C-alpha positions in Angstrom: -0.1 0.0 -0.2 1.1 3.6 -1.0 0.8 6.1 1.8 -0.9 9.4 0.9 1.8 12.2 0.1 -0.8 15.0 0.5 0.0 15.2 4.2 0.6 18.4 6.0 2.8 19.2 8.9 1.6 21.7 10.9 4.0 24.1 12.5 3.7 24.5 16.5 2.0 28.1 16.2 -0.6 26.8 13.7 -1.3 24.1 16.2 -1.9 26.1 18.9 -4.1 28.7 16.7 -6.3 25.6 15.8 -6.6 24.5 19.3 -7.7 27.8 20.3 -10.3 27.6 17.8 -11.3 24.3 19.0 -11.9 25.2 22.3 -14.0 28.0 21.2 -16.1 25.8 19.2 -16.5 23.0 21.6 -17.3 25.7 24.4 -20.4 26.6 22.0 -21.4 22.9 22.0 -20.4 22.1 18.7 -19.4 18.3 18.7 -15.8 17.4 18.6 -16.3 15.2 15.2 -17.7 18.7 13.5 -14.8 20.7 15.1 -12.1 18.2 13.7 -13.6 18.1 10.3 -13.4 22.4 10.0 -10.2 22.4 11.0 -8.9 19.8 8.6 -7.7 17.4 11.0 -8.9 13.9 12.4 -10.3 13.7 15.8 -7.0 11.5 16.8 -4.8 14.5 15.7 -7.1 16.9 17.7 -6.8 14.9 20.9 -2.9 14.1 20.2 -2.4 17.8 20.1 -4.3 18.6 23.1 -2.5 16.4 24.9 1.1 17.6 23.6 0.4 21.2 23.6 -2.5 21.4 26.0 -2.6 25.2 27.4 0.3 26.5 25.9 0.5 29.9 24.3 2.0 31.1 20.9 5.2 32.8 22.8 5.7 29.6 25.0 5.7 27.7 21.5 8.3 29.9 20.0 10.5 29.9 23.2 10.7 26.1 23.0 11.7 26.0 19.4 14.0 28.5 20.2 15.9 26.1 22.7 
């Protein structure tokens, strides 16, 4: 089987921005499946990002990258 080559790597800053959008949508009562679809990622990816980046803000991500 051949893997799809149209995968996109998201930069940490993009991940934090998308997580912020997801939190806003989830607070309004939108189902997580619909939120993930609107962000263009899978539910698994969204959960993984939340576990990895949690409540990190953009400035903290930039500082981590510089180290």
